[in-house]
N, C-alpha and C positions, 0 to 999 in steps of 0.2 A: 531406632527412631524412624518415622516415616519421612518421605520426601515431598515437599510442597513447593510449587513455583508461584511466587507472588510478584506482580508487576506494579510499579508506582507510576501513575499517569497524572498529567496536569497540563494546564496552559502554561506557557512560558512565564517565569517570574512568580509563580504561585508558591514556590518553596519546595518543590519536589525533591531535588537533590539534598537540600538541607534536611528535610524529613528523613530521607534514607540514611544520611550521615548520623542523625540523632538516634534512629532506631538501632543502627549498628553499635553505636557507643553505649546506649543504655542496655543493650543485650549482651554486652561484654565482648563483642567482636573487634572493637577498636579501643586502643588505650588512650588515644588522643583524639579530641573532637576537631575535625577540620571545618573550614568554611569556604563556600563558593567564592565569596568576595575577597577572601585572602589568597585564593588560588591554591589551597592545600587540601581540597576535598578528596576523600579517599576514592570516590567513584569517578571524579573528573581526571581520568588518567592521560588524556591527550593534551598536548601543549596548546592546541587551538582552543580547546574547551576551557583551559585555565585562563587563557588570555581574554576570551570573550565572555566567560562567566555563564555559559549555557551548555546544556548537554546536547551533543551532536550524535554520538554513537551509544547504542545500548550497552550497558555493562552489568556484570553480575557480582554480587557479594553474597557470602554464605554466613549464616548465623543460626543458632538454636533458639527456639522459642517454645517453652512448654515441652510437649512430646514431639515437636516437629523440627526437622532439619530443613530450613528455609533457604531457597535460592531466590534472592531478591534481585529483580531486574529493574534497573533505573533506565527509563526510556526518554527520548528527546521530547521537549515540550513545545519547541518552535514548529509552526505549521509547515515550514519548508522541509523538515525532517520527519514529517508525520508518517511517511511510508515505512521508516525504520521502526516507529512505534507500532504500526499496524501489524507488522510481521511477527511481533512478539505475542500478540493477542491469542494466536492459535495455540500457544503452548502454556498459557497461564491457567493455573487452578483458581487463583483469586487475584483481584486487583485492589489497589488502594487508590482511589481518586482523590487527589488533593485539590481542594477548593479554597480560593483566597477569600477571606472574610471581606464583605463590602456590600454595596447596594445592589449588586446584580451578579449574574453568572455570565462569563464570557461565552460567545457563540461557539468557540472551540471546545469549551468544557462540555457543552451540550452535544457536540459532534462526538467527543470521546464517549459520552454516555450512550449514544446510539450505537457506536461501534462495540462497546461492551455488551450491549443487548444482542447485537447481531452474532457475536461470537459466544454468547451465553456464558460470560465470565461472571462468577459471583463477586460482588463488589462491596468493599468497605469504603466509607467516606471520612476523610480527615479535613476539617475546616481549619485552615492555618491562618496565622497572623491575627488571632483573636485579640491581641493586645493593641491593635491599631485603633486610632480614634474612630468612633462611630460603629465599631463592630458590636453586634448584639446577638446573643444566643437565640432568642425567640424569633427574631427577624430572619436569621439564617436558616433556622429549621423550617419556617414558613416558606422561604425561598426554595429550599431543597425539595420540599414536597410539591410545590407548584410547578417547578421547572424540571425536576427529575422524576420522582415517583413518590406515591403515598407511603411506600414501604421504607422511606428514610426515617429512622427512629434513633433518638439519642440513646446509646447503649452503654453509657459509662457506668450506670447503676442498674444492673439487670435484675435486682430484687425490688426495685421501686414499683409500687402498684400501678402508677400511671404509665410507666414504661411497658409493663406487662400487658396492660389493657390495650395500649396502642399496637403491640405486637399481635395480640390475640385476634384483633379485628382483621388481620391480613389473611387468615386461613381458617376454614371451618374446623379442621382437626385441632388447630391450636386453640380455637375458641372452646371446643369441648374439653380439652385438657385443662384450660384455665378455670372453667366453671367447676370441673370435678375436683381439681387439686389446689386451686388458688395460686398456682405457679406454673411455670413452663420449664421443662427440663432442658439441659444443654443440648441433648440430642435433638429435641424438637427445634431449638434455635438453629442448630447446624443444618438441619433439613430445610428450614425456611430460607436460609442464606444460600445453600447449594442450589435451590430451585428459583433463586432470584425473586423471592417474595419479600424478603427482609434485607435491608441495606443498612447495617449498623453504622451510626455516625459518632464521631469523636471530635473533640474541639481542643484547640490549644495554640501554642506558638512553638514551632519546631526549633527556631533559633535559640529560644530560651529553655528548651527541653520540657516545656509545659505541655501536658496532655500526651506525651509520647509513651509513658508507662501505661496509661489507660489503653492506648491503641495496642501495645504489645500484649497486654493482658487479654484484650478482646481477640486478637489473632490466635494466641495460644489456646484459648478456650473454645472458640467458635469455628475453627477450621477443622476439616477432616480430609484425609488423603483419598483421592478417587480409587476405585477398584480397577486394576489393570489386568489384561489378559496375559496368559502365559507365553503366547507366541511373540517372538522378537519383533518389535516395531519401534520406529522413531520418527519424529517430525523435524525436518530441517527448518530453522527459522532465521538463520543468518550465515553469511559467508564473510570471512575476514582474513587478514594476513598478519602474522606476527612480525616483530622487528627484523627477523632473519629471512623474511619472505615466505615462510611456510604457510600454506593455505589451510585455514581452519574452518571446519564445518561444524557450526553450532547446532546441537540437537537437543531435543527432550526425548528421553526414552519413554515410550508410551505402551510398552509391553515387554514381558520377559526381562532379560538382562543382556547387556552388550559387552563382549569381552574383547580385549586386544587380540589382533589377528583374525577377527571375525571377517568373513567374506560377505559383502553386501552388494546386491545388484543396484547400481546407481544410475542406470540409463541404458546405454548401448553396451555396457560391459559390467563385469563384477570386479569390485575393488576391495582391498584389504585395509582394515583399520590399523594404522601403525602405532598411534598413541591415543590415549584417552586422558585429556587434561581437565582438571577440576580447578577452574579459575575463581579467585576472589579478588576483585580489583585488578591490578596489573600483574599479580603473581599467580602462579599455578603449581599444583602438585600432580604427579602422574598416578593414575589408577589402573588397575588391571581389569576391573569390571565396573560398568555403570549400571546401577539398579534401576528398576522402573520408577518413574517420577523424577529422576535426576536430570539436570541440565549439564551437559558437558561439551567440550570442544574436541573434535576428532582431527587427526592428521592422517594423510595417506589417501584421501578421497579427492579426486580432481573433477569428477563428473556430476557433482551435486549442485543444487540450486535452492534458494529460499522458497519455502512452501512445499518442497518435495516430501513425499512420504516414503520411508524406507521400511522394508520388510512388510508386515501386515498393515502398516499405516497408510490410509488413502491420501491422495493429493489434497493440498489446502484449497480453500475456496478462492475465487478470484477476488483480489483486493478491491475495496471500495474507493480508496484514495488513488487518484491517477495524476500524472504530470499534466500541467496545463500550459507550460511555457516551453519555448524552444530558443536555442541560441547557437551561433556559429563560432567555432574556434578560430582565433587569430593566432597562428603559430609564431609569428615574428621570425626569429632566427632558428627556431627549433624545427627539426625534420618532422613534417606532418605525420609520417608513418610511425615515428618514435612516440609522438604524442598520442596517436591512435592506439598504440599498444598499451600505453599507460591508462588511457581512458577505458580500454576493455577490461583492465583489472578492476577499476572502480565500478564498472557496469556489472561485473561478476559479483561484487560485494553488495551492490544496490540495484536490484532488477528494475526499479522505477526510474533509474538513470539510464536512459536509452540513447545509445551512441550509434550514429549512422554515417557511413562514408558515402558521400554523393559523388560518384565517379565522374558524372558528366560535368560537374562544376569543380571537381578537385577540392571539395570542402568537407569538413567534419561538422556535423550538426548534433546537438544534444537536446534531449527532451528532459525537462526537470520540473521540480515543484515550485521553485521561486528564486528570487534574486539573491537571498542570503545563501542558498545552496550553491549558487554560482560562485560567490565569493569564497566559500569553503573549498570547492573543487579547485579553484585557482591556487589557493594556498597549499592544498595537498599536492598538486602537480609540482609546486616549487619545493616544498619541504621533503616530500617522500621520493619524488622521481628526479628532482633537480632540473625541472623543465619550467622555464619562465614564459608561460603562455598567457594570452588574454582572450577575452570573449566579446563578441559583439553584443549590442543591447538585446536583452531578451525580447522575444516576440511571442504572441499567442500561438499555441499549437492547435491547428485545425485538423479536422477529420472529414472524411467523405463517406457517403452511403448512396444508395439508389432508391428510387421511388416504386419500381415495379419489377417483377421477375423478368429475366432475360437469359438467353442461352449464349454462352461464349464458346468459340471454337479455336483450338490451337493445333497447328500441323507443323511437324518438324521432319523434313525429309531431304537433307543434303545427301550426297552420294554415300551409300552404304550405311545410312541411318534411317530410322522410320518410327514415328509415333504420331497418333492423332488422339485428341482429348476433347470431349464435349462436356461442358459444365453448366449447371443451372445456378444462377446467382439470384437470390431472393432477399428482399429487405426483411429485417426482424425488428423487434421493439427496441426503442432507444435504451442504450446502456447494456444491451445483451452481448455486445462484442461479436467475435467471429466464431462460427461453428462449421463443421465439415462432416459430410456424410457421402454414402454411395448408394445409388439406386440401379447400378449396372449389374446385369446378370453375368455370372462367371462363365456361362456358355459363350458370351460375347467377348469378354476380356478377363483373362486369367486373374485369380485372386492376388497373386504376387504383384502384378502390374497395378491392380487397383490400390493395394496398400502403398505402393510407391507414389502413385498420384496423390493420395491423401497426405503422405509424408511431405511431398513438395508443396502442398497447399499450406501446411502448418509451419514449415521450416523458415519462412521469411515473412517480412512485413510487406504486404502488397499495397501499392500506391494507387490513389485515385487519379482521375484524368483532368480534374478541374485545376488543382493547385499542386498536384504531386504529393498531397497529404495522405497519411495512412487511411485505409478503408476500415469500416467498422459496421456493427449492427447488420450483419449479413450472414446468411447461410449459403454455403457453396456445396453443391451436390454433384458428384460424378454421375453423368447420365449414360455415357457410352464412350467407347474408344477403340483403338486398334493398334496392335503391335505386329512385329514380323519375327518369325522364328529365327531367321538368320541375321537380319540386319539391325534389330532393335537392341539398344543398350540402355542402361539406367538413365544416363544423362539425356537421352532423347525424350523420355517422358517428363523430365524436369522442364526442358525447353517448351514442349507442347503445353504443359500445364500452365506455366507462367504466361504464355501467349494467349491461352484460352481465357484466363482471368482478365487480361487487359483488353482483349477483343470484346468480351462481354461488357466491360465498363465503357468502352467507346460507344457501344450501341445503346447503353442504358441512359435513362434520365437521371443524372447524378445530382446529389444535393450536398452542399457544403454545411458542415456542422462546426460550431464554436463552443468552447467551454463557458459555463456560467458559474457564478459565485452565489452562494447563499450568504447574505450579509446581515450584519447587526450593527447599527449605528446608535451610539449613546451620545447625547449632546444636550445643551440647554434647551428648554421647551420653546423659548422665543425664537430659536433658529431652526425648528423642525420643518417649517414651511420651505426654507431654502433647501434642506436635505431632500425633501419629497420632490421638489422641482428638479434637483440634480439627478435623482434616480430616473425620472421620466426622460430627461435629456440623454441619459446614458442608455436608453432603450430597455430599462428594467421596469419592475413593478414592486410595490411595497404593500404591506398590510397597514391597516390603520395604526397610527402611533399609539404607544402606551405611555401615559403621562403619570409621573410619580413626583409630586411636588413641582420643583422648578426644573426637573430633568425629564427628558423624553427618550424613548427607545423606539427605533424604527427598524423593522425587519423586512426582508424581501429578497428578490433575486435580480441579478443583472449580468450582462456579458462581462467576462474577464477583461476583454480588450477595452471596454469603456471604463472599468473601475480602476485600471492601473494608474497609480499616482494620486488616487482620490484621498488616501490617508493623509497625504501632505496638505492637500487643499482643505480637507476637513479641519485639520489642526490649525490651519491659518485663519479661517474665518470664524472659528470658535475660540481663538486665542488659547489653544492647547487644551481646552476642556472636552473636545469631542474625541471619541474613540471609535475605531472601525475594526471589526473582526470579520474575516471571510473564510468560508469553507467551500469545498467543491460541491456543486449542484449538478454535475454531469454535463452532457453535451446537448445542445438544442440547435435548431435551424439558425444559421448565421443571419444576423439582422441586417448586415450590409454586404451580402455575398457578392454582388456585382463588383463592388469596389475592390474587395479582397482578391477576387479572381483576376481582375484586370491588373492589379498591382503585382500579383505573383508572376504574370507573364509566362505561365507554364505551357509548353507545347508538347503534348503526349506523343506526338508522332516523331519527334526528334530525340526522345529519351530512349537511347539505344539499349540501356540497361533494363528497360521495362517496355520493350516494344510490343505493340499489339499485332504486328504483321506476322505472317507465317512463311514457311519455306517449303516449297514443293520441288519435285525432281522430274526432269524430262530430258531425254537424249543424253543420259549420263552426267547431267549437271544440275545442281540446285539453283533455284531462282526464287526471289522474294515475291510475295503476293500481299498487297495492301489489305489491311484489316477489313475494309468494307467490301472486299471481293472474295474473301476466303470461302464463303458459302458456295460460290460458283465452282470451286475447285476441290472441296472436301470429299473424302473417300467414303465416309460413314454418313448415312442419312440422319438428319436431325430428328431427334425423338419428339421435340416439341411441335414439329410440323405435322406429326401423324394425327 
């Protein structure tokens, strides 16, 4: 049998885990049908998930469907845990998007659709809860085609002439086949699905097992295994720890086959695979070999990270979803360093949870997706590590960039040390992140020193000078530098590089950026004017409202800082009839930058961990030179001045 990885995705409460449970039961992988609301669902293996009734961590279940051995990945539906969901997209062969029957699609469902398009994942659609009052097949099909794609076709009866005609219009080759033969082969359908032209739709109620057999039949007939190369390759998509503390590297094998005791380059070293675990729910069996297309958990690897490519597999793309909030740890009676160690473990498992020790303040800061994620982290710290900690109120996570190119100079020359670095800092387009390059001749600075400078640029999160927030949307290029055959050590270039970045930022015209939401508000038509006024007050903008009977939908964008707490306000003035859904819209210029900078009270000249000043040497002793006088003392001529 071939191996196919299928992910189940949905907005929270759409019935994603219930559908997964129903599929496993009807496929014969489960003897008893569990329920999320009863706390006995097969895939809700964590105690917190059972208590809250939501999926927090991605899990795998295995079952056979037709000629396929399927690894089913149940992903979180809550937006606070969307980074966990996005990490799985890079290893999916197919996805099942669960849509809740109703009057509209949630904004998050449309975000999932865009992510599936970005990762080129072939997608089936299951419209759940069709037994709910007001659910209608024709209305839902029209909604799917308007909001998702024209390729959404009801594929429960693939011999129906109307269905075949709808499918044939999607592709010229399919149209020719239909006119010639009066039908479409399964191979043609598989090709259309694999190329994301056809999105088969199924309907039912997962809780009542209605429509589940149709979906399983569609999967068994219409999926095909990708072709894999013979060279060993694997994609890391998750890091976890088992109950005994063993580190698990979750991979999909994307080439060749991976055996126990295989040696894999995982970064700065080569590590050996100790175990290959085949999980289904909370239990696992041990394999000696993992074939191409299989999802497995490996032990023995300590230097892996989510998104990493192993062997011939390239690195994953930069994720779309980014954390927008920050919070400070309140350790209480807990040793902060013990809490920091525990948070580093959680950061290893979730790269979108970013933990930072701020030495000048003696504080631990977290960057995260939302308030519910903070509650979960608090509970994990208690249950898993025995640490009763708390967190301050979440605040918006700002970023900084610059308006124009600038040269930064860093010099580090205490006694018997020497390094000087010149960097070009240039702004890049919004959302591009950080990139690094060198334009320095090897005749000026040896290649090994240049590589070291680039390593130091990449190894840490550099902070801006307005609020001490991370810098972004910038290219930093090594222009020139100097070392000393006798006195230069590796750490000297680290100091010079860090100081050059900060010195350039001190000279630059910096700009504060804030995260924005793309929002969707659904509310009674009579109240849409109030909502539009609120959006303007929050510094956002909206599209003209869409009116459907006595309901209205308002979409637009607004700063995260302004929209915090608006869901409660919306529910209050609409008496519970209004709904708000938000997704990340990236970073924009901060709408009230002066206030934010003033409230931050950040002084970059007193941040000794990120000093912009340089160190020179005279008469056998080192001395500090302020950032605004470094050019008067530097040893290498500025390349920008030529």
